[in-house]
N, C-alpha and C positions, 0 to 999 in steps of 0.2 A: 504494500500500500504506500505509494509515493505521495508526498504532500503537494506535489504539483497539481494533483487532481482534486484535492480537498478544498473546501471553501472555508475552513477554519484554520486558525494559526496553530502551531505546535503546542503553545501554552493552553489554548482553549481545548484542544484535543486531550491533553494530559489531564486537565481538570475534569473534563467529562468522563474520561476513562478511569481515573484513579480516585477521585474525591468520594470518600465515604463508602467505598466498595470493599476495602480490605485487600485489594489487589496490589501486589508489589511488582516493580519493574526495575530491571537492571539495565545498565548502559548497553550491554551486548544484546539483550532482548529488544530494547528500544531501537537500536540500529538495524537489527536483522528483520524485525517485524514491521516497524513503522518508519524507517529511514530517518530517525532522529539521531544525528551524528554526535551532538554534544548535550547529553541529558543533564550533565552537571550544571551547565549554564542555564538550561530551562528551569531546573529546580531552584537555582539562585534567584531567577526572575520571579518565580512563583512565591518564594519566601518574601521577597521584597514587595510583592503585591498584597501580602497579608495572609497567605495560606499557611497552614500548619503542615509542613512536609516532614514526615518521619523518615529517617534513614537508618539502615541496619546493615552491618557488614557480616557477610556469611563466612563460612569456614574457609573458603577459597580466597577471601580478601576482597571480594567484589561487593560494592554497595548496592543495596536495593532500596527503592523509594516508594512510599505510599503517601497519600494525602488524606488527612483527617477531614471529617465532615464539618468540623468546627474551624473557624478562622483563628488567628493568633489572639484576638481579643475575646474569644469564647463564643462568638456569634455563629449561627448556622446560615446566615443570610447569603444569598447568591451575589457575587460581585463580578464585574466585568474584568476580563484579563486583557 
């Protein structure tokens, strides 16, 4: 699924895909499945936008990311990315 054909930004896609679902995504999975080359940068942008992004390092040393349903201030409101 290349993002040249989608009508959403990578950040909007990640919020819709990960927020409140409990799904985790690694950089390798993001690149192979969704053609997101720099997941770490997208995560930094989402944190700056107010999302509570959880990160976890697995036994291989790869970070996986998920997005909480709540924002950094505790609200569950929808915000534009």
